[in-house]
N, C-alpha and C positions, 0 to 999 in steps of 0.2 A: 082321427078316430080308428080307423083300419089299419093303420100302423101300429098303433097302441096295443090291437087285439092281436095283430101278428105276434107282437113282442111277447104278451103275455102267454100266448099259446106256444111259442118255441118255448117259455120258460117251463111251462106245465110239462110238455114232452121231455126236454130235459131232465127234469126232475123225476119223472115217471121212468125214464130210461135206466137213471141211475140207483133208484129204490132196490131193485133186486140186486145189484152188485154189493150195494151197501148191506144187506138183509144176508147176502152168502157170505160176505166178509164178517160180519157179526156171529153167525154160525159156526163159522170156522174157529173163531177166536173161542167162541164157548166151548168147543170141542177139544180145545188144548188145556184149560184150566177149569179149577173150581171144585177139585176131587169129587169127581161124580162118575157114575155109569151113564153110557150114552144109548138113548133109544134106535141110535141107527149108527152101525161102526163107522169112525171115522176114514179116512183114506190113509192108504199105507205110505203116503208122501206129506201126510198133513203133519204139522207140529214139528218140523225140523228143525226151526230155526227160533224155538222156545228158550228164552234166555233162564239162566239158573238164578234164584234168590241170592243174593251176596251180602253178607254180615261182615263189617269191617269192625275188627276189635278195637276197643277205646282206645289203645295206643298209635291203631293205625298200622301196625307193625304185619298184622295176619289177617287174612279174610277165612270166612267160613262160606262155602257155595253148596246151596242146595238145589240138586240136578233133579227134573223129572225123567223118569226111568220107566216108567210101566211100558211094557210090549203089547198088551191086549188093547187092540183097535176097537173094544166096546169100551173103553175107560179112558178119561183125558190121561195123558200121560204122567199128571203130578199125582195119581194115585198110588205111584210108589217113588221113592227117593235115593238117589246117592249122595253121601255128605263128603265134601272134600276140603281139607283144610290146607291152605296153601301160603308162603310169605307174601309181601306187598309186590315183589319180583316175579310171582309165578311159581316159584319151587314147590311141588309138593312135597308135605308133610306127612299128611295121613289121609286115608280115604275109609269109608265105610258103605257096602252096598246094601240097599235093604229090597232089592227088586226079585220077583220070584219068574221062574219060567212061563208060568201061566198069568202072572198078573194078578192071581187073587190069594196068594200067601205071603205077601211081603208088607212092607210099612211105607207110609209117608209123615214126613214131618208136620206135624201141628202148631208147635211154636219153638222159637229158638232165641237164646240171649247169650252174649258173650259177659262173663262176670265184670264187676266194675275194674278189677285189677287187671285186666286180659289175660289172666293165666288159664281160664278155664271157658269152654262152649258148651253149653249146654241145650238139649233139644227133646222135646217130647214127640210121641209117634201114636200112629193110630193104624190099626190092621186094614190093609187093602181090600181084604175079602170081607170085612165085617166081623172076623171072628174077635169074641171075648170083647164086647163093644165098652165094656166098664173100664177095660185096662188102657193105659196110656204110657206106654214104658219110655223111660227117660234114660238118653245116654251122655256122658262126660267127655270131652276131650280135654286132656291135660297137657297144658303146653311144655312143662317141666318133663313130664315123663315120653311126651309126643305118641300118646295113645288115647284110645277111643275105650272108656269103660261103661260097664252096666251100671247104672244108678241104684236098681236094684239090690246090688251086693252091699250098699252102703247102708242100706236099712233092714238087714236081716232078711234079705232075698224076699222081701214082702212087695208086690206090686204097687205103682203109683196109680191112683184111678181119676186123675184129672190131668188134662192138658195144659192146664195154667200152672205156672210157677213164678216165683219172684225172686230176687237176690236182695238179703236184708243185710249184706255186710260185703266188703271187699271180695269174699269169694264164699260166701255162707248162702245157700239156696235154701228158700222153703217151699215144699212139696206137698202133696196130699196123697195119702196112704188110707187102708181099712184099718178100722179099729181092731178086727180079728179077722181072721181065714174065714170069707165067705160072708161078712157082715155086709149089711147095705148101710151101716153107719160109718162115716170116714173120720180122720183126725190128721191134723196138721204133722209135718214133719221136716226139721230142721239138721242140715247137714253142713259142717264146716269140711268143703271138699278138698281143701289144702291137707287136712287130716287125714280124712276118710280114704284119699286115692292111694296113700301109702298102706292100707291095713288090708286092701281087698287082696282077693285071690287073684294072683296073673290069668289064671283062667277065666275070670269074669271080664277080661278085656278084650 
């Protein structure tokens, strides 16, 4: 009986001693992801090993990497993003940084997809500072052009007002814009990226 009691006591002490460690680990993990403002600033040495989100193209030839780059310790680092396109063997093809010096005027990736034909990588974004919360800017990487272009320029410089989008064909994307400037009513918009990418102003890239 005494031996059984001793074993139970040892187990309880062991569990009790590891609970603070587990809680601290969970708290540290929470401070590194989730697109959130933190009630208590995270340590300057925190989140140094956070891995990027990786999106492989359907043909496995390219990868898009979404890196968390928010410098503000009052935010999780994924409140701002850097997008990198590279080959299967790691050669850099294109990159775009959406961070800001103060961590409140940049953007983070909300949704991202490769087109079924592997020719385009499309991603939607949200403001790290909460500016224009109705707006979800979208960007398009073109494999043929090897450049990243503003999707808004493909729909008459209108904004995209939802983070969700879908592909309805090999390189045709369906998104959401407003019915007219300033309207709360939204309408779907469909774009053939292969056709649109060649028509936009190079300044929109």
